[in-house]
C-alpha positions in Angstrom: 124.1 81.5 49.2 124.4 77.8 47.5 123.8 77.3 44.0 121.0 74.7 43.7 122.8 74.2 40.3 126.1 73.5 41.5 127.4 70.2 42.1 128.9 69.7 45.1 132.3 67.8 45.7 131.4 64.3 47.8 133.0 64.2 51.6 133.0 60.3 51.3 136.1 58.6 51.1 134.9 55.6 49.1 136.7 52.7 49.0 140.3 52.8 49.6 143.4 50.1 50.3 144.0 47.3 48.6 140.9 46.4 46.1 140.9 42.5 47.1 139.7 43.8 50.5 136.6 45.9 49.3 134.4 42.6 49.2 134.5 39.5 51.4 133.3 37.0 48.5 133.5 34.1 51.0 131.0 35.5 53.4 129.0 36.6 50.7 128.8 32.9 49.1 127.8 31.6 53.1 124.6 30.0 53.1 121.8 32.4 54.3 120.2 31.0 57.2 116.0 31.6 57.5 115.1 30.9 60.9 111.1 30.8 61.7 108.7 29.0 64.2 106.5 27.7 61.7 106.9 24.0 63.2 106.2 24.9 66.5 102.7 23.4 66.8 104.4 20.2 66.6 105.7 20.3 70.0 104.2 19.7 73.0 102.9 22.8 75.3 106.0 22.9 77.1 108.5 23.2 73.6 105.4 25.2 72.2 105.7 28.1 74.7 109.3 28.6 74.2 108.4 28.3 70.4 107.5 32.3 70.4 109.6 36.0 70.7 107.5 36.9 73.7 109.2 34.5 76.0 112.5 35.2 74.6 112.2 38.6 75.0 110.7 38.6 78.5 113.7 36.6 79.8 116.2 39.0 78.3 114.8 41.4 79.5 115.1 40.0 83.2 118.3 42.2 83.8 118.3 40.4 87.0 118.2 37.0 85.4 120.7 37.4 82.5 123.2 39.8 84.0 123.4 37.4 87.0 124.5 34.3 84.5 126.7 37.0 82.5 128.5 37.8 85.9 129.1 34.0 86.7 130.0 33.2 83.2 132.0 36.3 81.9 133.0 37.6 85.3 135.3 34.0 85.4 137.2 33.7 82.6 139.5 31.8 84.5 137.0 29.0 84.8 136.1 28.7 81.4 139.4 29.0 79.7 140.0 26.1 76.9 136.8 24.3 78.4 134.1 22.1 76.8 130.6 23.8 77.8 126.9 22.4 77.3 124.0 24.8 77.2 120.8 23.1 77.8 118.1 24.9 76.9 119.8 27.4 75.3 117.2 29.5 73.7 118.5 32.4 71.9 121.9 31.3 72.6 122.8 34.0 75.0 124.8 32.0 77.7 126.4 30.2 75.2 127.6 33.2 73.6 128.7 34.6 77.5 130.7 31.2 77.7 132.8 31.6 74.1 133.3 35.2 74.9 134.8 33.7 78.6 137.0 31.9 76.5 135.5 28.4 76.1 137.4 25.5 73.6 133.8 25.0 72.5 130.1 25.1 73.4 127.4 22.8 72.4 124.0 24.5 73.0 121.3 22.5 72.9 117.2 23.0 72.4 114.2 21.2 71.3 112.3 24.1 70.6 112.3 26.2 67.2 114.2 28.6 69.0 117.2 26.7 68.4 116.9 27.7 64.8 117.1 31.1 65.5 119.9 30.6 67.9 122.0 29.2 65.0 121.6 32.3 63.3 122.4 35.0 66.1 125.5 32.9 66.6 126.6 32.9 62.9 125.6 36.5 62.6 127.9 37.2 65.6 130.5 35.5 64.1 130.6 32.7 66.8 129.7 29.4 64.6 133.6 27.7 64.8 133.1 28.2 68.7 129.6 27.5 69.1 127.5 23.9 67.9 123.6 24.5 67.8 121.8 20.9 68.1 118.2 21.2 67.7 116.5 18.3 69.9 115.9 16.8 73.1 119.3 16.0 74.9 118.5 12.5 75.8 117.4 11.5 71.9 119.6 13.2 69.8 123.2 11.9 68.6 125.8 14.2 70.3 129.3 15.0 68.8 131.0 14.6 72.4 131.1 11.5 74.6 130.6 10.6 78.6 132.3 12.4 80.8 133.8 15.1 78.0 131.6 18.0 79.4 133.5 20.2 81.4 131.0 22.8 82.4 127.4 22.6 82.2 125.4 26.0 82.1 121.5 26.1 82.1 119.1 28.5 83.0 116.1 25.6 83.7 114.3 27.0 86.8 110.4 27.2 86.6 107.9 29.1 88.6 108.3 28.0 92.4 112.0 26.6 90.9 110.3 23.2 90.1 106.9 24.0 88.3 107.7 22.7 84.4 111.2 22.8 84.9 114.1 21.3 83.0 115.7 19.9 86.0 115.5 16.0 85.2 117.2 16.8 81.7 120.0 18.9 83.3 120.5 16.1 85.8 120.4 13.5 83.4 123.1 15.1 81.4 125.1 15.6 84.3 125.1 11.7 85.3 125.9 11.2 81.5 128.4 13.8 79.9 129.8 16.1 83.0 133.5 15.3 84.0 133.6 13.5 87.0 135.9 14.8 88.7 136.5 18.3 87.8 133.1 19.2 86.1 130.9 22.1 87.1 127.1 22.9 87.1 125.8 26.7 86.7 124.0 27.2 88.6 125.4 24.4 91.5 122.3 24.8 94.1 119.2 26.2 94.4 117.1 27.0 97.9 113.2 27.8 98.2 112.0 29.8 100.8 108.4 30.9 102.2 107.2 34.1 104.3 104.3 35.3 105.4 102.4 38.4 104.2 99.7 40.6 104.8 97.8 42.2 101.7 94.5 43.3 102.4 94.3 45.7 99.7 94.8 42.9 97.1 92.7 40.5 98.6 89.7 43.4 98.6 90.5 44.3 95.2 89.9 40.9 93.9 86.6 40.5 95.7 85.5 43.7 95.1 85.7 43.6 91.1 83.1 40.9 91.0 80.5 42.6 92.9 79.8 44.9 90.1 81.0 43.7 86.4 79.8 46.1 83.9 76.4 46.5 86.3 76.4 42.5 86.9 76.6 40.9 90.0 78.7 38.1 89.7 79.8 37.4 93.5 79.4 33.7 93.4 82.8 33.6 91.2 84.7 35.0 94.8 84.2 31.3 95.8 87.5 30.0 95.9 89.2 32.4 94.3 92.5 32.2 96.5 92.9 28.5 96.4 94.9 28.2 93.7 98.7 29.1 93.6 99.3 32.7 92.0 102.0 33.8 90.2 102.9 37.6 90.8 105.0 39.9 92.6 104.7 40.9 96.1 105.8 44.0 97.6 108.6 44.2 99.7 106.5 45.7 102.5 103.8 43.4 102.6 106.5 40.6 104.0 105.2 40.1 107.9 107.5 38.0 109.0 111.3 36.4 108.8 111.9 33.7 105.9 112.5 29.9 106.4 114.4 27.6 103.8 111.8 24.5 102.7 114.3 23.4 100.3 118.0 23.1 99.2 118.9 21.1 96.6 122.5 20.7 96.0 122.6 20.1 91.8 126.0 18.5 91.8 125.3 15.6 94.1 121.1 15.7 94.5 119.2 12.4 92.7 115.9 13.4 90.3 113.8 12.1 93.2 115.2 14.8 95.7 112.4 17.1 93.9 109.7 15.3 95.5 109.8 16.8 98.9 107.8 17.8 102.0 109.3 19.7 105.0 107.9 21.7 108.0 108.7 25.2 108.7 108.2 27.9 111.2 107.8 31.4 110.7 108.2 34.6 113.4 105.9 37.5 112.7 107.1 41.1 113.2 104.1 42.1 114.2 100.4 41.1 114.9 98.1 41.4 111.9 96.0 38.8 109.6 98.2 36.4 107.6 96.3 36.3 104.3 99.2 34.3 102.2 102.6 32.8 102.1 104.9 34.3 99.4 107.9 31.4 98.2 110.6 32.4 96.6 114.1 30.7 95.1 117.8 31.6 95.2 120.2 29.9 92.9 123.9 29.7 93.7 127.0 30.0 91.3 129.5 29.0 94.0 132.6 27.1 92.5 133.8 29.9 90.8 136.6 31.9 91.0 134.0 34.8 92.0 130.8 33.4 92.9 127.3 34.9 92.3 124.0 34.2 93.4 120.5 35.1 91.3 117.3 35.8 93.7 114.1 36.2 93.1 113.2 37.5 96.7 110.4 39.7 96.8 113.3 42.0 98.9 115.4 42.3 95.9 114.6 43.3 92.3 112.1 42.1 90.1 112.5 39.1 87.9 110.1 37.3 85.2 109.5 34.7 87.6 107.8 37.5 89.5 
């Protein structure tokens, strides 16, 4: 039985080795960062929406999205070795960190939202401040530490809902034309395609209309008028797809002009069985083709869920 009054010998080793390695005074004296979202309300709706923890947590937890970029970047160290990389709309800085770990000579991470303050701290905490420079502001307005044609790779996760809704593509194309090396520069991603298909979903439509017939004992059926007029951002089970798919937009991000996003197109769908078409579902793919090991990010309903739905 153990004697409670007896002092046991410590099992900890304590400090070992030379005493000058016990305390890193230089690291202790480094300026302490204190990121916050206090200035978020000064931005317009778009940048304000990216000045919160929630949206960045949602994007980072989207493993389909984040791992696709990681495959494209860290899976291709030959393409990133000693390159100067520009990360537009860097958010938390995760893509910049991938690029630094892939061997980039230097990465410039730019974001106008308050998340840039957190990105700087994250990069500092991961000992990459010598490899990654965070710049807060709009790329068209801030003073940049590089000149025209000095960027080897532009990486950006600019895509919005329906690919183009509230996207940053215009900023990316502006930076491409001004800073990307005209001979050897790469865009990540370098292609974006949009598709449509027909769906049958009587169950979903029935649930939406049925709700308004009895709302806590109140008949609100008039609310169903026009309920399906506006586009919806939602997931679609692959089992509801009742046709083949058709590409309605194909953007070559290396050569396209900003005006190419204004488009109209014809499409043709072949039904796989006879039923009522309740809606059209649209999705996009982005390709990372000009790499040693190409990869694709897809938001297709036939594949894994993404935060784009």
